[in-house]
MARKOLNU-42014 format. One record per residue: residue number from 0; x, y, z of N, C-alpha, C in turn. Coordinates in nm, 2 decimals. Each point is the difference from the previous one (the first is absolute). Layout:
! residues N
REC,NUM,X,Y,Z,X,Y,Z,X,Y,Z
...
END
This chain:
! residues 304
REC,0,13.02,3.56,5.62,-0.11,0.11,-0.02,-0.14,0.02,0.06
REC,1,-0.04,-0.13,-0.11,-0.17,0.01,-0.01,-0.02,-0.02,0.16
REC,2,0.04,-0.07,0.07,0.01,-0.05,0.17,-0.02,0.17,0.07
REC,3,0.12,0.07,-0.02,0.00,0.12,0.05,-0.11,0.05,-0.04
REC,4,-0.02,0.07,-0.09,-0.15,0.06,-0.05,-0.09,-0.04,0.03
REC,5,-0.06,-0.13,0.04,-0.09,-0.05,0.07,-0.03,0.05,0.11
REC,6,0.16,-0.02,0.11,-0.01,0.02,0.10,0.01,0.17,0.05
REC,7,0.04,0.07,-0.09,-0.04,0.18,0.00,-0.11,0.04,-0.03
REC,8,-0.12,-0.07,-0.04,-0.13,0.00,-0.05,-0.10,-0.04,0.15
REC,9,0.03,-0.07,0.03,-0.02,-0.04,0.17,0.01,0.11,0.10
REC,10,0.13,0.00,-0.02,0.04,0.07,0.10,-0.09,0.15,-0.02
REC,11,0.00,0.05,-0.11,-0.07,0.12,-0.01,-0.17,0.01,0.05
REC,12,0.01,-0.11,-0.06,-0.13,0.00,0.05,-0.05,0.01,0.17
REC,13,0.06,-0.13,0.04,-0.01,0.02,0.16,0.06,0.11,0.06
REC,14,0.11,0.08,-0.06,0.02,0.14,0.08,-0.06,0.09,-0.06
REC,15,-0.11,-0.01,-0.04,-0.12,0.11,-0.04,-0.07,0.02,0.16
REC,16,-0.03,-0.17,-0.03,-0.10,0.01,0.14,0.06,0.01,0.13
REC,17,0.11,0.03,0.01,0.05,0.04,0.12,0.05,0.13,0.02
REC,18,0.03,0.04,-0.11,0.02,0.18,0.01,-0.16,0.05,0.04
REC,19,-0.13,-0.03,-0.08,-0.11,0.01,0.07,-0.01,0.01,0.12
REC,20,0.04,-0.11,0.09,-0.03,0.00,0.13,0.12,0.08,0.06
REC,21,0.11,0.01,-0.09,0.12,0.10,0.13,-0.06,0.13,-0.06
REC,22,-0.08,0.02,-0.07,-0.04,0.21,-0.02,-0.09,0.01,0.17
REC,23,-0.09,-0.10,0.00,-0.09,0.02,0.12,0.08,0.02,0.12
REC,24,0.12,-0.10,0.02,0.12,0.05,0.13,0.05,0.12,-0.04
REC,25,0.03,0.02,-0.14,0.10,0.14,0.01,-0.10,0.14,0.02
REC,26,-0.09,-0.01,-0.06,-0.14,0.10,0.04,-0.02,0.07,0.13
REC,27,-0.04,-0.12,0.09,0.02,0.00,0.15,0.11,0.05,0.08
REC,28,0.10,0.01,-0.01,0.11,-0.02,0.05,0.07,0.14,-0.05
REC,29,-0.10,0.03,-0.14,0.06,0.19,-0.01,-0.01,0.06,0.03
REC,30,-0.16,-0.02,0.10,-0.08,0.14,0.03,0.02,-0.07,0.12
REC,31,-0.02,-0.06,0.10,0.01,0.00,0.14,0.12,-0.11,0.04
REC,32,0.07,-0.03,-0.09,0.13,-0.04,0.07,0.00,-0.11,0.09
REC,33,-0.11,-0.13,-0.06,-0.01,-0.06,0.08,-0.02,-0.16,-0.10
REC,34,0.01,-0.08,0.00,0.00,-0.17,-0.06,-0.12,-0.05,0.06
REC,35,-0.10,-0.04,-0.10,-0.12,-0.08,0.02,0.04,-0.09,-0.06
REC,36,-0.03,-0.12,0.15,0.06,-0.12,-0.02,-0.12,-0.12,-0.02
REC,37,-0.15,0.11,-0.01,-0.12,-0.07,-0.02,0.00,0.00,-0.13
REC,38,0.11,0.04,-0.13,-0.06,0.06,-0.13,0.02,-0.14,-0.06
REC,39,0.03,-0.11,0.03,0.07,-0.16,-0.04,-0.16,-0.03,-0.01
REC,40,-0.07,-0.04,0.10,-0.11,-0.01,0.06,-0.15,0.04,-0.09
REC,41,0.03,0.15,-0.02,-0.07,0.05,-0.10,-0.01,-0.07,-0.14
REC,42,0.08,-0.01,-0.04,0.07,-0.05,-0.16,-0.04,-0.14,0.03
REC,43,-0.02,-0.07,0.08,-0.05,-0.16,0.02,-0.15,0.06,0.00
REC,44,-0.06,0.06,0.09,-0.15,0.01,-0.01,-0.02,0.02,-0.14
REC,45,0.03,0.09,-0.11,-0.03,0.01,-0.11,0.05,-0.10,-0.12
REC,46,0.08,-0.10,0.09,-0.01,-0.11,-0.08,-0.14,-0.08,0.01
REC,47,-0.02,-0.02,0.13,-0.13,-0.08,0.04,-0.13,0.06,-0.08
REC,48,-0.01,0.12,0.03,-0.12,0.07,-0.05,-0.01,-0.01,-0.17
REC,49,0.12,-0.01,-0.08,0.02,-0.05,-0.11,-0.06,-0.13,-0.05
REC,50,0.04,-0.07,0.09,-0.07,-0.16,-0.03,-0.08,0.01,0.01
REC,51,-0.02,0.06,0.15,-0.22,-0.08,0.00,-0.06,0.09,-0.10
REC,52,0.06,0.13,-0.06,-0.10,0.08,-0.11,0.02,-0.10,-0.11
REC,53,0.09,-0.03,-0.04,0.03,-0.08,-0.10,-0.09,-0.18,-0.04
REC,54,-0.03,-0.02,0.11,-0.05,-0.14,0.04,-0.18,0.06,-0.03
REC,55,-0.03,0.10,0.11,-0.11,0.04,0.02,-0.07,0.06,-0.18
REC,56,0.10,0.00,-0.05,-0.02,0.04,-0.18,-0.04,-0.11,-0.07
REC,57,0.12,-0.08,0.05,-0.02,-0.11,-0.07,-0.16,-0.06,0.01
REC,58,-0.04,0.01,0.14,-0.12,-0.11,0.01,-0.13,0.08,-0.07
REC,59,0.00,0.11,0.00,-0.07,0.09,-0.08,-0.01,0.00,-0.11
REC,60,0.11,-0.05,-0.07,0.00,-0.04,-0.16,0.06,0.15,-0.08
REC,61,0.12,0.06,0.04,0.05,0.12,-0.03,0.13,-0.07,-0.06
REC,62,-0.02,0.02,-0.13,0.14,-0.06,-0.07,0.06,0.07,-0.09
REC,63,-0.04,0.12,0.01,0.08,0.13,-0.13,0.12,0.05,0.12
REC,64,0.10,-0.01,-0.05,0.14,0.03,0.08,-0.04,0.14,0.00
REC,65,0.02,0.08,-0.08,0.01,0.14,0.03,-0.08,0.01,0.15
REC,66,-0.11,-0.02,-0.03,-0.14,0.04,0.11,0.06,-0.07,0.11
REC,67,0.03,-0.12,0.00,0.06,-0.06,0.15,0.11,0.12,0.07
REC,68,0.06,-0.04,-0.13,0.16,0.08,0.10,-0.05,0.15,0.05
REC,69,-0.07,0.05,-0.07,-0.05,0.14,0.10,-0.08,-0.01,0.11
REC,70,-0.10,-0.13,0.02,-0.06,0.02,0.07,0.06,-0.05,0.19
REC,71,0.11,-0.10,-0.08,0.08,-0.04,0.10,0.09,0.07,0.05
REC,72,0.02,0.13,-0.09,0.10,0.12,0.05,-0.07,0.05,0.08
REC,73,-0.09,0.05,-0.05,-0.09,0.09,0.11,-0.01,-0.01,0.14
REC,74,-0.08,-0.18,-0.03,-0.02,-0.04,0.12,0.15,-0.03,0.12
REC,75,0.09,-0.02,-0.08,0.10,0.00,0.10,0.07,0.10,0.05
REC,76,0.01,0.11,-0.09,0.07,0.13,0.05,-0.12,0.06,0.11
REC,77,-0.12,-0.01,-0.04,-0.09,0.03,0.10,0.01,-0.07,0.16
REC,78,0.03,-0.09,-0.02,0.04,-0.07,0.16,0.11,0.04,0.04
REC,79,0.11,0.00,-0.05,0.14,-0.02,0.06,-0.01,0.19,0.04
REC,80,-0.08,0.10,-0.10,0.02,0.13,-0.01,-0.09,0.01,0.17
REC,81,-0.10,-0.06,0.07,-0.06,0.01,0.13,0.11,-0.09,0.11
REC,82,0.06,-0.09,-0.06,0.08,-0.06,0.11,0.13,0.11,0.04
REC,83,0.05,0.06,-0.14,0.13,0.07,-0.01,-0.03,0.14,0.12
REC,84,-0.16,0.05,-0.03,-0.02,0.13,0.08,-0.02,-0.07,0.15
REC,85,-0.08,-0.06,0.02,0.01,-0.09,0.14,0.11,-0.01,0.09
REC,86,0.14,-0.08,-0.08,0.08,-0.02,0.07,0.09,0.15,0.03
REC,87,-0.04,0.06,-0.07,0.03,0.25,0.01,-0.04,0.00,0.12
REC,88,-0.15,-0.02,0.02,-0.05,0.07,0.09,0.03,-0.08,0.17
REC,89,0.01,-0.12,-0.03,-0.02,-0.10,0.13,0.22,-0.02,0.04
REC,90,0.04,-0.02,-0.07,0.13,-0.03,0.00,0.11,0.14,0.01
REC,91,-0.05,0.06,-0.08,0.10,0.18,0.02,-0.06,0.08,0.06
REC,92,-0.15,0.07,-0.07,0.00,0.09,0.04,0.02,0.04,0.15
REC,93,-0.08,-0.08,0.10,-0.02,-0.01,0.11,0.18,0.08,0.08
REC,94,0.12,-0.13,-0.06,0.11,0.01,0.03,0.09,0.10,-0.04
REC,95,-0.05,0.10,-0.10,0.10,0.07,-0.11,0.11,0.11,0.10
REC,96,-0.10,0.03,0.13,0.12,0.12,0.05,0.11,-0.05,0.14
REC,97,-0.07,-0.23,0.03,0.11,-0.02,0.05,0.10,-0.03,-0.05
REC,98,0.12,-0.09,0.09,0.10,0.00,0.00,0.01,-0.10,-0.15
REC,99,0.15,-0.01,-0.09,-0.03,-0.06,-0.11,-0.02,-0.13,-0.04
REC,100,0.05,-0.09,0.13,-0.01,-0.11,-0.03,-0.20,-0.05,0.03
REC,101,-0.08,0.08,0.09,-0.13,-0.06,-0.01,-0.07,0.00,-0.10
REC,102,-0.01,0.05,-0.08,-0.07,0.00,-0.16,0.05,-0.12,-0.07
REC,103,0.13,-0.07,0.02,0.10,-0.08,-0.08,-0.05,-0.15,0.07
REC,104,-0.01,0.02,0.16,-0.05,-0.10,0.04,-0.16,0.00,-0.02
REC,105,-0.07,0.06,-0.02,-0.18,0.01,-0.01,0.02,-0.07,-0.14
REC,106,0.08,0.05,-0.11,-0.02,-0.09,-0.15,0.06,-0.10,0.02
REC,107,0.07,-0.09,0.10,0.03,-0.13,-0.06,-0.10,-0.06,0.06
REC,108,-0.06,0.06,0.15,-0.13,-0.05,0.09,-0.13,-0.05,-0.15
REC,109,0.01,0.11,-0.07,-0.12,0.00,-0.08,0.01,-0.09,-0.15
REC,110,0.14,0.01,-0.03,0.04,-0.15,-0.07,-0.05,-0.12,0.07
REC,111,0.08,-0.04,0.08,-0.05,-0.11,0.07,-0.18,-0.06,0.02
REC,112,-0.06,0.15,0.01,-0.17,-0.07,0.03,-0.03,0.01,-0.14
REC,113,0.06,0.10,-0.10,-0.09,-0.04,-0.13,0.04,-0.12,-0.07
REC,114,0.09,-0.07,0.04,0.06,-0.13,-0.02,-0.08,-0.14,0.04
REC,115,-0.04,0.01,0.12,-0.07,-0.10,0.06,-0.12,0.02,-0.05
REC,116,-0.06,0.14,0.02,-0.13,0.01,-0.03,-0.04,-0.07,-0.13
REC,117,0.07,0.03,-0.11,-0.01,-0.03,-0.16,-0.02,-0.16,0.03
REC,118,0.14,-0.06,0.07,-0.01,-0.15,0.05,-0.11,-0.04,0.03
REC,119,-0.06,0.05,0.10,-0.15,-0.04,0.08,-0.10,-0.03,-0.10
REC,120,-0.03,0.14,-0.04,-0.08,0.00,-0.15,0.02,-0.10,-0.08
REC,121,0.07,-0.01,-0.08,0.07,-0.04,-0.13,0.05,-0.14,0.03
REC,122,0.03,-0.04,0.14,0.08,-0.14,0.03,0.14,0.00,-0.05
REC,123,0.11,-0.05,0.06,0.09,-0.02,-0.02,0.07,-0.08,-0.14
REC,124,-0.08,-0.09,-0.06,0.02,-0.07,-0.16,0.04,0.10,-0.08
REC,125,0.06,-0.06,-0.11,0.02,0.11,-0.10,-0.11,0.00,-0.13
REC,126,-0.04,0.11,0.01,-0.09,0.01,-0.11,0.09,0.02,-0.18
REC,127,-0.09,-0.04,-0.06,0.00,0.01,-0.16,-0.05,0.03,-0.09
REC,128,0.01,0.07,-0.07,-0.06,0.06,-0.16,0.03,-0.05,-0.15
REC,129,-0.09,-0.08,-0.06,0.04,0.03,-0.12,0.05,0.09,-0.09
REC,130,0.10,-0.05,-0.13,0.05,0.11,-0.04,-0.14,0.11,-0.07
REC,131,0.05,0.11,0.04,-0.12,0.10,-0.08,0.05,0.06,-0.13
REC,132,0.12,0.03,-0.03,0.03,0.01,-0.12,0.15,-0.05,-0.05
REC,133,-0.05,-0.09,-0.07,0.10,-0.07,-0.08,0.07,0.05,-0.14
REC,134,0.14,-0.07,-0.05,0.00,0.06,-0.12,0.14,0.12,0.01
REC,135,0.04,-0.06,-0.12,0.11,0.12,-0.01,0.09,0.01,-0.09
REC,136,0.10,0.04,-0.04,0.12,0.00,-0.13,0.07,-0.06,0.01
REC,137,0.07,-0.08,-0.09,0.12,-0.08,-0.03,0.10,0.10,-0.05
REC,138,0.10,0.06,0.09,0.11,0.08,-0.03,0.09,-0.07,-0.07
REC,139,0.08,-0.10,0.01,0.11,-0.09,-0.02,0.00,-0.17,0.02
REC,140,0.07,-0.09,-0.11,0.05,-0.11,0.12,0.10,-0.07,-0.09
REC,141,0.09,-0.02,0.12,0.15,-0.05,0.01,0.03,-0.14,0.05
REC,142,0.02,-0.10,-0.10,0.04,-0.12,0.05,-0.16,-0.08,0.04
REC,143,-0.12,0.04,-0.01,-0.13,-0.06,0.07,-0.02,0.08,0.08
REC,144,0.06,0.10,0.08,-0.03,0.10,0.08,-0.06,0.14,-0.05
REC,145,-0.15,0.00,0.03,-0.08,0.09,-0.04,0.00,0.14,0.11
REC,146,0.00,0.09,-0.08,0.01,0.13,0.14,-0.13,0.04,-0.06
REC,147,-0.09,0.03,0.12,-0.13,0.04,-0.02,-0.05,0.16,0.08
REC,148,-0.07,0.04,-0.04,-0.05,0.11,0.06,-0.13,0.03,0.01
REC,149,-0.09,0.01,0.14,-0.15,-0.09,-0.01,-0.03,0.13,0.02
REC,150,-0.17,0.05,-0.03,-0.06,0.08,-0.05,-0.02,0.11,0.16
REC,151,0.00,-0.13,0.10,-0.02,0.06,0.15,0.15,0.03,0.02
REC,152,0.10,-0.03,-0.05,0.18,0.07,0.07,-0.06,0.16,-0.11
REC,153,-0.04,-0.01,-0.10,-0.03,0.13,-0.04,-0.09,0.11,0.03
REC,154,-0.09,-0.06,0.05,-0.12,0.07,0.08,0.07,0.09,0.14
REC,155,0.05,-0.14,0.06,0.07,0.08,0.11,0.11,0.05,0.03
REC,156,0.04,0.04,-0.10,0.18,0.08,-0.02,-0.10,0.13,-0.06
REC,157,-0.07,-0.01,-0.11,-0.09,0.13,-0.06,-0.05,0.03,0.10
REC,158,-0.09,-0.03,0.10,-0.10,0.10,0.13,0.06,0.05,0.06
REC,159,0.14,-0.08,0.07,0.14,0.05,0.06,0.03,0.11,-0.02
REC,160,0.05,0.06,-0.14,0.05,0.09,-0.05,-0.10,0.11,-0.01
REC,161,-0.12,-0.07,-0.03,-0.12,0.16,-0.05,-0.01,0.02,0.16
REC,162,-0.01,-0.07,0.16,-0.01,0.04,0.12,0.11,0.10,0.06
REC,163,0.12,-0.03,-0.06,0.07,0.06,0.02,0.03,0.12,-0.04
REC,164,-0.01,0.00,-0.11,0.01,0.13,-0.12,-0.16,0.07,0.10
REC,165,-0.11,0.00,0.06,-0.11,0.03,-0.02,0.05,0.08,0.15
REC,166,0.08,-0.10,0.13,-0.02,0.05,0.10,0.15,0.11,0.03
REC,167,0.11,0.00,-0.10,0.05,0.08,-0.01,-0.03,0.16,-0.04
REC,168,-0.11,0.00,-0.08,-0.02,0.09,-0.03,-0.14,0.07,0.10
REC,169,-0.09,-0.09,0.06,-0.05,0.06,0.05,0.07,0.09,0.17
REC,170,0.10,-0.05,0.05,0.11,0.04,0.09,0.06,0.09,-0.05
REC,171,0.00,0.00,-0.15,0.07,0.15,-0.07,-0.04,0.08,0.00
REC,172,-0.14,0.03,-0.03,-0.12,0.10,-0.08,-0.10,0.01,0.03
REC,173,-0.04,-0.04,0.11,-0.13,-0.03,0.06,0.00,0.08,0.15
REC,174,-0.14,0.02,0.07,0.01,0.07,0.09,0.04,-0.09,0.12
REC,175,-0.01,-0.13,-0.01,-0.04,-0.09,0.10,0.18,-0.07,0.02
REC,176,0.06,0.02,-0.11,0.14,-0.06,-0.02,0.08,0.16,0.09
REC,177,-0.08,0.09,-0.01,0.08,0.12,0.04,0.00,0.02,0.18
REC,178,-0.16,-0.02,0.02,0.00,-0.07,0.14,0.06,-0.09,0.09
REC,179,0.02,-0.09,-0.12,0.09,-0.10,0.04,0.16,0.05,0.07
REC,180,0.05,0.00,-0.14,0.12,0.07,0.02,0.04,0.12,0.12
REC,181,-0.14,0.08,0.01,-0.01,0.12,0.13,0.06,-0.09,0.14
REC,182,-0.10,-0.14,0.01,-0.01,-0.07,0.10,0.14,-0.08,0.07
REC,183,0.08,-0.01,-0.14,0.12,-0.08,0.01,0.11,0.12,0.04
REC,184,-0.04,0.11,-0.04,0.15,0.08,0.05,-0.05,0.08,0.15
REC,185,-0.15,0.02,0.02,0.00,0.04,0.12,-0.16,0.00,0.05
REC,186,-0.04,-0.09,0.08,-0.15,-0.03,0.01,0.00,0.13,0.09
REC,187,-0.01,0.06,0.10,-0.05,0.13,0.05,-0.02,0.08,-0.07
REC,188,0.11,0.03,-0.06,0.00,0.12,-0.12,-0.16,0.01,-0.08
REC,189,0.04,-0.16,-0.08,-0.12,-0.01,-0.09,-0.11,0.02,0.04
REC,190,-0.04,-0.01,0.15,-0.11,0.03,0.04,-0.07,0.07,0.05
REC,191,0.18,0.13,0.05,-0.04,0.13,-0.04,-0.04,0.06,-0.09
REC,192,0.07,-0.04,-0.10,-0.08,0.04,-0.14,-0.13,-0.03,-0.02
REC,193,-0.05,-0.10,0.07,-0.14,-0.03,-0.07,-0.03,-0.11,-0.07
REC,194,0.11,-0.08,-0.01,-0.02,-0.14,-0.05,-0.03,-0.12,0.09
REC,195,-0.11,-0.07,-0.01,-0.08,-0.09,0.05,0.12,-0.14,0.06
REC,196,0.09,-0.02,0.09,0.12,-0.07,0.03,-0.11,-0.15,0.00
REC,197,-0.08,0.00,0.07,-0.08,-0.16,0.03,-0.01,-0.05,-0.10
REC,198,-0.07,0.10,-0.09,-0.12,-0.06,-0.11,0.14,-0.03,-0.14
REC,199,0.10,0.07,0.00,0.12,-0.02,-0.09,0.04,-0.15,0.05
REC,200,0.05,0.01,0.14,0.04,-0.13,0.05,-0.07,-0.15,-0.04
REC,201,-0.13,0.04,0.04,-0.08,-0.14,-0.07,-0.03,0.03,-0.14
REC,202,-0.01,0.05,-0.11,0.00,0.00,-0.11,0.14,-0.09,-0.05
REC,203,0.09,0.00,0.07,0.14,-0.02,-0.03,-0.05,-0.16,0.04
REC,204,0.01,-0.03,0.08,-0.06,-0.12,0.04,-0.06,-0.07,-0.06
REC,205,-0.13,0.03,-0.05,-0.11,-0.02,-0.11,0.05,-0.04,-0.16
REC,206,0.09,0.11,0.00,0.09,-0.07,-0.13,0.12,-0.06,-0.03
REC,207,0.06,-0.04,0.13,0.10,-0.09,0.00,-0.10,-0.15,0.04
REC,208,-0.12,-0.02,0.04,-0.06,-0.11,0.02,-0.06,-0.02,-0.13
REC,209,-0.02,0.12,-0.10,-0.09,-0.06,-0.16,0.12,-0.04,-0.02
REC,210,0.13,0.02,-0.04,0.07,-0.06,-0.08,0.03,-0.13,0.10
REC,211,0.02,-0.04,0.07,0.00,-0.11,0.06,-0.08,-0.11,-0.04
REC,212,-0.12,0.09,-0.02,-0.13,-0.12,-0.05,0.06,-0.01,-0.14
REC,213,0.02,0.10,-0.09,0.02,-0.08,-0.14,0.13,-0.08,0.00
REC,214,0.09,0.00,0.08,0.13,-0.09,0.04,-0.05,-0.14,0.02
REC,215,-0.09,0.01,0.09,-0.06,-0.12,0.05,-0.10,-0.06,-0.12
REC,216,-0.08,0.07,-0.03,-0.05,-0.02,-0.16,0.06,-0.09,-0.09
REC,217,0.14,0.06,-0.02,0.04,-0.06,-0.09,0.07,-0.12,0.01
REC,218,0.09,-0.02,0.15,0.04,-0.13,0.05,-0.15,-0.08,-0.02
REC,219,-0.05,0.03,0.05,-0.12,-0.14,0.02,-0.04,-0.04,-0.19
REC,220,0.01,0.09,-0.06,-0.01,-0.04,-0.18,0.13,-0.09,-0.03
REC,221,0.13,0.03,0.03,0.09,-0.02,-0.05,0.06,-0.16,0.10
REC,222,-0.02,0.02,0.12,0.04,-0.14,0.03,-0.12,-0.12,0.06
REC,223,-0.13,0.09,0.00,-0.13,-0.06,-0.02,0.03,-0.12,0.15
REC,224,0.09,0.04,0.11,-0.01,-0.04,0.11,0.05,0.10,0.11
REC,225,-0.09,0.00,0.12,0.00,0.08,0.09,-0.04,-0.06,0.13
REC,226,0.08,0.10,0.10,-0.07,-0.03,0.17,0.03,0.10,0.07
REC,227,-0.03,-0.03,0.11,-0.02,0.12,0.13,0.14,0.05,0.00
REC,228,0.13,-0.09,-0.03,0.12,0.06,0.09,0.07,0.04,-0.13
REC,229,-0.05,0.03,-0.11,0.06,0.07,-0.10,0.09,0.13,-0.01
REC,230,-0.14,0.09,0.13,0.05,0.11,-0.01,0.12,0.03,0.03
REC,231,0.05,-0.11,0.13,0.11,0.06,0.08,0.11,-0.01,-0.08
REC,232,0.02,-0.10,-0.07,0.16,0.02,-0.05,-0.03,0.11,-0.16
REC,233,-0.08,-0.02,-0.06,-0.03,0.12,-0.12,0.01,0.15,0.05
REC,234,-0.04,-0.01,0.16,0.03,0.13,0.05,0.08,0.00,0.02
REC,235,0.09,-0.06,0.06,0.18,0.03,0.06,0.06,-0.03,-0.14
REC,236,-0.02,-0.03,-0.11,0.09,0.05,-0.12,-0.05,0.12,-0.05
REC,237,-0.08,0.03,-0.02,-0.08,0.14,-0.04,0.08,0.08,0.08
REC,238,0.00,-0.03,0.15,0.08,0.14,0.08,0.18,0.01,-0.07
REC,239,0.02,-0.16,-0.02,0.13,-0.02,0.00,0.01,0.10,-0.15
REC,240,-0.09,-0.02,-0.08,0.01,0.09,-0.14,-0.01,0.13,0.02
REC,241,-0.08,0.07,0.11,0.01,0.14,0.01,0.12,0.06,0.06
REC,242,0.05,-0.11,0.08,0.15,0.04,0.09,0.09,-0.02,-0.12
REC,243,0.02,-0.11,-0.10,0.07,0.01,-0.07,0.05,0.13,-0.15
REC,244,-0.14,0.01,0.00,-0.04,0.15,-0.09,0.03,0.10,0.06
REC,245,-0.02,0.03,0.11,0.00,0.14,0.06,-0.17,0.00,0.12
REC,246,0.06,-0.03,0.10,-0.15,0.05,0.02,-0.06,0.16,0.04
REC,247,-0.13,0.00,-0.07,-0.06,0.14,-0.03,0.02,0.05,-0.12
REC,248,0.06,-0.10,-0.08,0.01,0.06,-0.14,-0.05,-0.12,-0.07
REC,249,-0.15,0.03,-0.08,-0.04,-0.03,-0.08,0.04,-0.11,-0.11
REC,250,0.08,0.08,-0.09,0.11,-0.06,-0.09,0.08,-0.07,0.10
REC,251,0.03,0.03,0.07,0.11,-0.14,0.05,-0.11,-0.16,0.05
REC,252,-0.08,0.08,0.07,-0.04,-0.14,0.00,-0.07,-0.07,-0.09
REC,253,0.00,0.04,-0.15,-0.03,-0.03,-0.11,0.12,-0.15,-0.03
REC,254,0.09,0.12,0.04,0.12,-0.08,-0.08,0.07,-0.11,0.10
REC,255,-0.04,0.05,0.15,0.04,-0.16,0.07,-0.08,-0.10,-0.02
REC,256,-0.16,0.03,-0.02,-0.05,-0.11,-0.05,0.02,-0.08,-0.12
REC,257,0.05,0.08,-0.09,0.06,-0.04,-0.11,0.11,-0.10,0.01
REC,258,0.09,0.07,0.08,0.15,-0.09,0.07,-0.03,-0.12,0.06
REC,259,-0.09,-0.03,0.11,-0.06,-0.07,0.07,-0.05,-0.10,-0.09
REC,260,-0.09,0.01,-0.12,-0.08,-0.12,-0.05,0.12,-0.06,-0.09
REC,261,0.10,0.04,-0.08,0.10,0.00,-0.11,0.11,-0.08,0.11
REC,262,0.05,0.05,0.14,0.04,-0.10,0.06,-0.06,-0.13,0.08
REC,263,-0.15,0.00,0.00,-0.04,-0.15,0.02,0.03,-0.09,-0.12
REC,264,-0.08,0.04,-0.10,0.04,-0.05,-0.15,0.08,-0.07,-0.03
REC,265,0.12,0.08,0.01,0.14,-0.05,0.02,0.03,-0.08,0.02
REC,266,-0.02,0.01,0.13,0.08,-0.04,0.13,-0.09,-0.20,-0.03
REC,267,-0.14,0.03,0.01,-0.05,-0.12,-0.03,0.01,-0.06,-0.14
REC,268,0.07,0.07,-0.08,0.03,-0.07,-0.15,0.12,-0.04,0.00
REC,269,0.07,0.06,0.04,0.13,-0.09,0.01,0.08,-0.02,0.12
REC,270,-0.08,-0.01,0.09,0.06,-0.07,0.15,-0.14,-0.07,0.06
REC,271,0.02,-0.03,0.11,-0.10,-0.06,0.08,-0.11,0.08,0.03
REC,272,-0.13,0.03,-0.06,-0.10,0.03,0.08,-0.08,0.06,0.15
REC,273,0.08,-0.12,0.06,-0.02,0.00,0.15,0.11,0.09,0.04
REC,274,0.06,0.06,-0.04,0.09,0.11,0.06,-0.03,0.10,-0.06
REC,275,-0.10,0.00,-0.10,0.01,0.20,-0.06,-0.03,0.13,0.11
REC,276,-0.11,-0.02,0.11,-0.01,0.06,0.14,0.14,0.04,0.05
REC,277,0.07,-0.09,0.00,0.14,0.04,0.09,0.07,0.09,-0.13
REC,278,-0.02,-0.02,-0.12,0.06,0.10,-0.05,-0.03,0.11,-0.07
REC,279,-0.13,0.00,0.02,-0.09,0.13,0.02,0.07,0.10,0.13
REC,280,0.00,-0.08,0.12,0.03,0.07,0.11,0.12,0.02,0.05
REC,281,0.12,-0.08,-0.10,0.14,0.04,-0.01,0.01,0.15,-0.05
REC,282,-0.06,0.02,-0.09,0.01,0.13,-0.10,-0.02,0.12,0.08
REC,283,-0.11,-0.03,0.07,-0.02,0.08,0.11,0.07,0.08,0.09
REC,284,0.08,-0.11,0.03,0.06,0.00,0.11,0.14,0.08,-0.03
REC,285,0.06,-0.04,-0.14,0.12,0.04,-0.07,-0.03,0.15,-0.02
REC,286,-0.15,0.05,-0.09,-0.07,0.14,-0.01,0.01,0.08,0.14
REC,287,-0.07,-0.06,0.11,0.01,0.09,0.12,0.13,0.01,0.06
REC,288,0.11,-0.09,-0.01,0.17,0.00,0.02,0.06,0.16,-0.10
REC,289,-0.04,-0.03,-0.11,0.08,0.06,-0.13,-0.06,0.15,0.02
REC,290,-0.14,0.00,0.00,-0.06,0.12,-0.06,-0.18,0.01,0.03
REC,291,0.02,0.01,0.17,-0.13,0.05,0.11,-0.11,0.03,-0.07
REC,292,0.03,0.14,-0.05,-0.07,0.07,-0.07,-0.11,-0.07,-0.10
REC,293,0.07,-0.13,-0.08,-0.03,-0.09,-0.12,-0.01,0.07,-0.12
REC,294,-0.03,-0.05,-0.14,0.09,0.03,-0.09,-0.06,0.14,-0.07
REC,295,-0.11,0.05,0.03,-0.08,0.13,-0.05,0.02,0.05,0.12
REC,296,0.00,-0.04,0.13,-0.06,0.11,0.11,0.13,0.10,0.02
REC,297,-0.08,0.05,0.08,0.07,0.14,0.05,0.07,-0.03,0.17
REC,298,0.11,0.06,0.03,0.04,-0.01,0.16,-0.10,0.09,0.07
REC,299,-0.05,-0.10,0.08,-0.08,0.13,0.11,0.06,0.10,0.07
REC,300,-0.03,0.17,-0.03,0.05,0.05,0.08,-0.06,0.05,0.13
REC,301,0.01,0.03,0.10,-0.07,0.01,0.11,0.03,0.16,0.04
REC,302,-0.13,0.09,0.05,0.04,0.11,-0.03,0.05,0.02,0.24
REC,303,0.10,0.08,0.02,0.01,0.00,0.12,-0.02,0.15,0.02
END
């Protein structure tokens, strides 16, 4: 039982990270109906910016943890928001009126470009970060096995829940949220009613990139190891989480992320960790066969 509880804690922390990345996918899809396949690389850039900022703060002697985390967060969000805005302007806006495959191909090209861009700037070798937040709580001990929840795991789950609640309120009760929902229903009519569609879409990309930056920062602190390729696999799993929960649904994205994290943790704990990705994508195939709209998604109704 204690081992099960420990894997549950690990899975919830990992799933919270996947959920944050998945929200970026589902927000973009909800408005323009396209998948931003460069989103995983935005998350990877957020991780690298976080690592570089931590190292710079160490060099200048800033050791007060709350101040350091605030500076790192602002730095990561600022850089990745710019990249998110740039991806929308270069890869999506010029092709918005084109056939549906054109933005998809453009986004894949942007993903490959960003991946190689970071590889050239930072090198292909793995980058490491010493532990920033250490310690935690001991929940129970059974036959010598200690169940622990670290301060960092608590922070990851707490930040994720707070951001999820904040963005749910934003979409439901703010002018930006109303503009996003209007663009989701009908961009042409939204523009006729005075909504700046271009600005709304750009803001959505920026928000998704900011969430990816938070996820990148937490992954950097949680694992302490990153490289230029982490965005591809994490992006695919977050996309899987968005589809699993119901693409276009914010609660669905978070639910899908938690399920993916739990599947990975329990599969790695009770079976071979080498096949955890097979288990994740196998679950996705089953969901697409049995419930194509996802767990919380609604079937798409096409007006004729």
